[in-house]
C-alpha positions as CSV (number, residue, x, y, z in Angstrom):
1,X,-59.9,-72.4,-2.3
2,X,-57.6,-70.2,-0.2
3,X,-58.1,-72.6,2.8
4,X,-57.3,-75.6,0.6
5,X,-54.1,-73.9,-0.6
6,X,-53.1,-73.1,3.0
7,X,-53.6,-76.8,4.0
8,X,-51.6,-78.0,1.0
9,X,-48.8,-75.7,1.9
10,X,-48.6,-77.2,5.4
11,X,-49.0,-80.8,4.3
12,X,-46.6,-80.7,1.3
13,X,-44.0,-78.0,2.2
14,X,-41.2,-79.7,0.3
15,X,-43.1,-79.5,-2.9
16,X,-43.5,-75.7,-2.8
17,X,-41.1,-74.2,-5.3
18,X,-39.7,-70.8,-4.4
19,X,-40.9,-67.9,-6.6
20,X,-37.9,-67.1,-8.8
21,X,-36.4,-63.7,-8.4
22,X,-33.6,-61.8,-10.0
23,X,-30.2,-62.6,-8.3
24,X,-28.3,-59.4,-9.3
25,X,-28.3,-55.8,-8.3
26,X,-31.0,-53.8,-10.0
27,X,-29.2,-51.6,-12.4
28,X,-31.2,-51.3,-15.7
29,X,-29.6,-49.9,-18.8
30,X,-30.8,-46.6,-20.1
31,X,-30.8,-45.0,-23.5
32,X,-31.7,-41.5,-24.7
33,X,-33.3,-42.3,-28.1
34,X,-32.7,-39.5,-30.6
35,X,-35.2,-38.3,-33.1
36,X,-34.4,-39.1,-36.7
37,X,-33.5,-36.1,-38.8
38,X,-34.8,-37.8,-42.0
39,X,-36.2,-41.0,-43.6
40,X,-34.9,-44.3,-42.4
41,X,-34.8,-47.0,-45.1
42,X,-35.5,-50.4,-43.7
43,X,-33.0,-52.6,-45.6
44,X,-30.9,-54.2,-42.9
45,X,-27.8,-52.1,-43.8
46,X,-27.8,-49.1,-41.5
47,X,-26.1,-46.9,-44.0
48,X,-28.3,-43.8,-43.7
49,X,-26.7,-40.7,-42.1
50,X,-29.6,-40.7,-39.6
51,X,-28.1,-43.7,-37.8
52,X,-25.0,-41.6,-37.0
53,X,-27.2,-39.7,-34.6
54,X,-27.8,-42.9,-32.6
55,X,-25.1,-44.3,-30.3
56,X,-24.5,-47.9,-29.9
57,X,-25.8,-49.5,-26.7
58,X,-23.4,-51.2,-24.4
59,X,-22.4,-54.7,-25.6
60,X,-24.8,-57.4,-24.7
61,X,-24.1,-59.5,-21.5
62,X,-25.3,-62.8,-20.3
63,X,-29.0,-62.8,-19.2
64,X,-27.8,-63.6,-15.6
65,X,-25.4,-60.7,-15.6
66,X,-21.9,-61.0,-14.1
67,X,-22.9,-64.3,-12.6
68,X,-22.0,-65.9,-16.0
69,X,-19.2,-65.3,-18.4
70,X,-19.4,-62.6,-21.0
71,X,-20.7,-63.5,-24.5
72,X,-18.1,-64.6,-27.0
73,X,-19.7,-62.7,-29.9
74,X,-20.4,-58.9,-29.9
75,X,-24.0,-57.7,-30.1
76,X,-25.1,-54.1,-30.0
77,X,-28.2,-52.0,-30.8
78,X,-29.0,-48.5,-32.0
79,X,-32.4,-46.8,-31.7
80,X,-34.2,-43.9,-33.4
81,X,-37.7,-42.5,-33.6
82,X,-39.9,-40.2,-35.7
83,X,-43.6,-39.4,-35.9
84,X,-44.4,-42.8,-37.6
85,X,-42.0,-45.4,-36.2
86,X,-39.7,-46.6,-33.4
87,X,-36.6,-47.9,-35.1
88,X,-34.3,-50.6,-33.8
89,X,-31.1,-51.8,-35.5
90,X,-28.8,-54.6,-34.3
91,X,-25.5,-55.9,-35.4
92,X,-24.3,-59.4,-34.3
93,X,-20.9,-60.9,-34.8
94,X,-21.5,-64.4,-36.2
95,X,-19.0,-66.9,-37.7
96,X,-21.7,-69.4,-38.5
97,X,-24.9,-68.0,-40.1
98,X,-27.6,-70.6,-39.5
99,X,-31.4,-70.7,-39.7
100,X,-34.1,-72.9,-41.1
101,X,-37.4,-71.5,-40.0
102,X,-39.2,-69.7,-42.9
103,X,-42.8,-69.8,-41.7
104,X,-44.0,-66.7,-39.8
105,X,-44.8,-67.3,-36.1
106,X,-42.5,-70.4,-35.9
107,X,-40.9,-70.8,-32.5
108,X,-37.9,-68.8,-33.7
109,X,-35.8,-69.1,-30.4
110,X,-35.4,-72.8,-31.1
111,X,-32.7,-71.5,-33.4
112,X,-30.3,-68.5,-33.2
113,X,-32.3,-65.3,-33.2
114,X,-32.7,-61.6,-32.2
115,X,-35.5,-60.5,-30.0
116,X,-37.2,-57.2,-28.9
117,X,-39.4,-56.7,-25.9
118,X,-41.4,-53.5,-25.4
119,X,-43.6,-52.4,-22.5
120,X,-44.8,-49.0,-23.5
121,X,-46.1,-47.7,-20.1
122,X,-43.8,-49.8,-17.8
123,X,-46.7,-51.4,-16.0
124,X,-45.3,-55.0,-16.4
125,X,-48.4,-55.9,-18.3
126,X,-49.6,-55.6,-22.0
127,X,-46.3,-55.8,-23.8
128,X,-44.9,-56.9,-27.1
129,X,-42.3,-59.4,-28.2
130,X,-40.7,-59.8,-31.7
131,X,-38.3,-62.5,-32.7
132,X,-36.4,-62.7,-36.0
133,X,-33.8,-65.0,-37.4
134,X,-31.1,-64.6,-40.1
135,X,-33.6,-65.6,-42.8
136,X,-35.8,-62.6,-41.8
137,X,-38.6,-64.9,-40.5
138,X,-40.7,-63.1,-37.8
139,X,-42.6,-64.2,-34.7
140,X,-44.5,-61.5,-33.0
141,X,-46.5,-62.0,-29.8
142,X,-48.6,-59.9,-27.4
143,X,-48.7,-60.7,-23.7
144,X,-51.4,-59.4,-21.4
145,X,-49.2,-60.2,-18.4
146,X,-46.0,-62.2,-17.8
147,X,-46.0,-66.0,-17.8
148,X,-45.1,-66.0,-14.1
149,X,-48.5,-64.3,-13.4
150,X,-50.5,-66.7,-15.6
151,X,-50.4,-64.6,-18.7
152,X,-50.6,-66.6,-21.9
153,X,-49.0,-65.2,-25.1
154,X,-51.3,-64.3,-28.0
155,X,-49.4,-66.0,-30.8
156,X,-51.8,-65.1,-33.5
157,X,-51.4,-61.4,-33.0
158,X,-49.4,-59.5,-35.6
159,X,-47.8,-56.1,-35.5
160,X,-49.7,-54.3,-38.2
161,X,-47.4,-52.3,-40.4
162,X,-44.2,-53.8,-39.0
163,X,-41.1,-53.5,-41.2
164,X,-38.1,-55.7,-40.9
165,X,-35.0,-56.5,-43.0
166,X,-31.9,-58.6,-42.5
167,X,-28.5,-58.2,-44.1
168,X,-25.9,-60.9,-44.0
169,X,-22.1,-60.7,-44.2
170,X,-21.5,-64.3,-45.1
171,X,-23.3,-67.3,-46.6
172,X,-26.1,-68.7,-44.5
173,X,-26.3,-72.5,-43.8
174,X,-22.9,-73.0,-45.5
175,X,-20.5,-74.7,-43.1
176,X,-17.6,-74.7,-45.5
177,X,-16.7,-71.1,-44.9
178,X,-16.6,-68.7,-42.0
179,X,-19.1,-65.8,-41.8
180,X,-18.7,-62.3,-40.2
181,X,-22.0,-60.9,-39.0
182,X,-25.7,-60.3,-39.5
183,X,-27.6,-57.1,-39.0
184,X,-31.3,-56.4,-38.7
185,X,-33.4,-53.2,-39.0
186,X,-36.9,-52.9,-37.6
187,X,-39.5,-50.2,-37.8
188,X,-42.3,-50.6,-35.2
189,X,-45.3,-48.4,-36.2
190,X,-46.6,-46.2,-33.4
191,X,-50.2,-47.1,-34.5
192,X,-49.6,-50.7,-33.5
193,X,-47.7,-50.0,-30.3
194,X,-50.4,-47.5,-29.2
195,X,-52.6,-50.5,-28.3
196,X,-50.8,-51.1,-25.1
197,X,-49.3,-47.6,-24.5
198,X,-52.3,-45.9,-22.8
199,X,-50.5,-42.7,-23.6
200,X,-49.7,-40.5,-26.6
201,X,-48.1,-42.1,-29.6
202,X,-45.7,-41.1,-30.9
203,X,-44.3,-40.4,-27.4
204,X,-43.8,-37.0,-26.0
205,X,-40.3,-35.8,-25.4
206,X,-39.1,-37.2,-22.1
207,X,-41.5,-40.2,-22.1
208,X,-39.9,-43.4,-21.1
209,X,-40.7,-47.0,-22.2
210,X,-39.3,-50.2,-20.8
211,X,-37.4,-52.1,-23.6
212,X,-35.0,-55.0,-23.7
213,X,-33.3,-57.0,-26.4
214,X,-32.2,-60.7,-26.4
215,X,-30.0,-62.8,-28.6
216,X,-30.5,-66.5,-28.5
217,X,-27.3,-68.4,-29.5
218,X,-27.1,-72.2,-29.6
219,X,-24.0,-74.2,-29.3
220,X,-23.4,-75.8,-32.7
221,X,-21.3,-78.6,-34.2
222,X,-19.9,-77.6,-37.6
223,X,-19.2,-80.5,-40.0
224,X,-19.0,-80.7,-43.8
225,X,-22.6,-81.8,-43.8
226,X,-23.8,-78.6,-42.1
227,X,-24.7,-77.3,-38.7
228,X,-26.4,-79.2,-35.8
229,X,-27.1,-78.4,-32.1
230,X,-24.3,-79.7,-30.0
231,X,-25.5,-82.6,-27.8
232,X,-24.9,-82.9,-24.1
233,X,-25.1,-85.8,-21.8
234,X,-28.0,-88.1,-22.8
235,X,-28.0,-86.7,-26.4
236,X,-30.2,-83.7,-25.6
237,X,-29.0,-80.4,-27.1
238,X,-26.9,-78.3,-24.8
239,X,-28.7,-75.2,-23.4
240,X,-28.7,-72.1,-25.5
241,X,-26.9,-68.9,-24.5
242,X,-29.1,-65.9,-23.8
243,X,-27.4,-62.6,-24.3
244,X,-29.2,-59.4,-23.5
245,X,-28.9,-55.6,-23.3
246,X,-30.1,-55.2,-19.8
247,X,-29.4,-58.3,-17.6
248,X,-32.3,-60.0,-16.0
249,X,-30.5,-61.8,-13.1
250,X,-32.2,-65.1,-14.0
251,X,-32.9,-67.1,-17.1
252,X,-36.3,-65.5,-17.9
253,X,-36.9,-62.5,-20.2
254,X,-40.4,-62.0,-18.9
255,X,-39.5,-59.9,-15.9
256,X,-40.3,-56.5,-17.5
257,X,-39.1,-54.6,-14.3
258,X,-35.6,-55.7,-15.2
259,X,-35.7,-54.4,-18.7
260,X,-33.9,-51.2,-19.8
261,X,-35.3,-47.7,-20.1
262,X,-35.6,-45.9,-23.4
263,X,-36.3,-42.2,-23.2
264,X,-37.4,-40.4,-26.3
265,X,-35.4,-37.2,-26.9
266,X,-34.3,-34.8,-29.6
267,X,-30.6,-35.8,-29.2
268,X,-28.7,-38.6,-27.7
269,X,-27.2,-38.0,-24.2
270,X,-26.8,-39.3,-20.7
271,X,-29.6,-41.3,-19.1
272,X,-30.5,-40.9,-15.4
273,X,-32.9,-42.8,-13.2
274,X,-35.7,-40.9,-11.5
275,X,-37.0,-41.3,-7.9
276,X,-40.2,-43.0,-9.3
277,X,-38.0,-45.7,-10.9
278,X,-36.4,-46.7,-7.6
279,X,-39.8,-46.7,-5.8
280,X,-41.4,-48.9,-8.5
281,X,-38.5,-51.3,-8.2
282,X,-39.0,-51.4,-4.4
283,X,-42.6,-52.4,-5.1
284,X,-41.5,-55.2,-7.3
285,X,-39.3,-56.5,-4.5
286,X,-42.2,-56.4,-2.1
287,X,-44.3,-58.2,-4.7
288,X,-41.6,-61.0,-4.9
289,X,-41.8,-61.3,-1.1
290,X,-45.5,-61.6,-1.1
291,X,-45.4,-64.3,-3.8
292,X,-42.9,-66.2,-1.8
293,X,-44.9,-65.7,1.4
294,X,-47.9,-67.2,-0.2
295,X,-46.0,-70.2,-1.5
296,X,-44.6,-70.8,2.0
297,X,-47.6,-70.1,4.2
298,X,-50.6,-69.9,1.9
299,X,-51.2,-66.2,2.8
300,X,-50.0,-62.8,2.0
301,X,-48.5,-60.5,4.6
302,X,-50.8,-57.6,5.6
303,X,-47.9,-55.4,6.8
304,X,-44.7,-54.4,5.1
305,X,-42.1,-51.9,6.1
306,X,-42.2,-48.6,4.2
307,X,-45.4,-49.4,2.3
308,X,-49.2,-49.7,2.8
309,X,-50.7,-53.1,2.2
310,X,-54.3,-53.8,1.4
311,X,-55.4,-57.5,1.3
312,X,-58.0,-57.8,-1.4
313,X,-60.4,-60.6,-2.4
314,X,-58.0,-61.5,-5.2
315,X,-54.7,-61.0,-3.4
316,X,-53.1,-57.7,-2.4
317,X,-52.3,-54.1,-3.3
318,X,-49.2,-52.4,-2.1
319,X,-48.8,-48.6,-2.2
320,X,-45.6,-46.5,-1.9
321,X,-44.6,-42.9,-2.4
322,X,-41.5,-41.8,-4.2
323,X,-39.2,-38.9,-3.2
324,X,-41.2,-36.5,-5.4
325,X,-44.5,-37.4,-3.8
326,X,-45.8,-39.6,-6.6
327,X,-47.9,-42.6,-5.6
328,X,-47.3,-46.0,-7.0
329,X,-49.1,-49.4,-6.7
330,X,-48.5,-53.0,-7.4
331,X,-50.8,-56.0,-7.0
332,X,-50.6,-59.8,-6.8
333,X,-50.3,-60.0,-10.6
334,X,-47.2,-57.8,-10.7
335,X,-49.2,-55.0,-12.3
336,X,-47.5,-51.6,-11.6
337,X,-49.4,-48.3,-11.9
């Protein structure tokens, strides 16, 4: 099979698509997530005093970062945690509240939505995705590995014990008026997240998880008859906007190495990257290079500057040390450990 791929890469070089990579500087967002001092009621309102302990994230940006214009509606998130749950609350400016999907596990991003992505141990594999619309309809998925690495999503998987509620400031699906915003509160139970954490849950103080948030926003035509997706040339709907907390550098959310860091703490504070974070990003860059090399030549490189490379029966393993002496690995599936 490897020999066949090598021959095809020589015969049909023009058909080989370059492996897509982020096209921005790696600068993931970070958030010190404070512990809640009391009960958080999941009602979509965020009126408990506990939320005052949690700062807002930076406003969302375009998924491609500064390469595209800033979003025209404000989106921000707060986070908290306690012994039972990881809490996420989002507020989204929205003059036109619109949603129609009411059945759980519908493809929610085909309409406006809010999305959460969680990789508990930061290994780029075994992570969670939750999407929710302004009607409160949920779609939760589990991915063993990203789509780029052949990982199909498990659509039938549900987050046991999940709590979500949405609150609207306006009238949904009524195009005769102008709305203000919608908010969502989510409680992720540690018992469900522990499945992919491979570490203590709830987390220990100082533990860091990879997390990102996305808001899908379609361009709408507003008429007395209601809302519809704005058509482009040929009648097909114009592409949606993808607004995120930590930019990806390409239109693809399933690059977990580009997600933000959430560190679990007693109090909110300043976040700082660690030497291991930079080393693991360097390994991801080498992984990109190896994937591109294979597409171009049908083979992986067996030597890379600043890292040890082992060619394996299934692909490769790259090993690098961080400034503190920690050892880190990545393989041909993008798995980090």
